[in-house]
N, C-alpha and C positions, 0 to 999 in steps of 0.2 A: 504494500500500500504506500502510495506516495505521501510525502510530508504535507503537500497542499491538501490532499483529500482528507488526511487525518485532521488537519486544522479546520477544514470545512465542516467536518462532523462535530467538532468541538464548539462551533459557533452556535449560540443560542438561536432557536427558531425565530424568536421575536426580532433579533438583530438581523437575521437574513431577510425577514419580511420587510423590515424597514429599508434595508439596503436596496432591495429590488422593487420597492414601492413605486407607483406611478409618479409620485412626487420627486423621488430621488433618482429615478432611472435615467433621466436626461444627463444629470451630472456624472453618473457612473459611466454612461456611454461616452461622454466627452473625455473623461479621465483616461479610459482605455484607448481611445483614438489618439490622444496626445502622447501616450506611451510609445505607440508605433512599434518599431523594431527593437526598441530598447527594453521591452518587457522581459522579465526573467521567467524561467520555466515554471516556477511555483505560481507566479501571478497569472501566467497564461493558463495554467490548469484551473486555477480558481475562477478565472473569467469564463472558461468553457463550462464549468459547473453552474455558475450563475446564469449563463446563457441558457442552459438546459432548464433551469428552474423557471425562467420567465418566458421561454419559448421564442426567443429572438436573439439575434447576434448582437453582442455588446462589444463594439470596437472592431 
């Protein structure tokens, strides 16, 4: 199991809900887009998991 997945499982459901909420999703999308190619593997994995949760590509 990857470290990013382990960390994602440790995040409280309430925190994940807030992070991917309609209100904060535009900022999350923008943050990932600004990272571009500089994103590290753990953050990339986390982004993929969040994308799966919301059903859209973030970044």
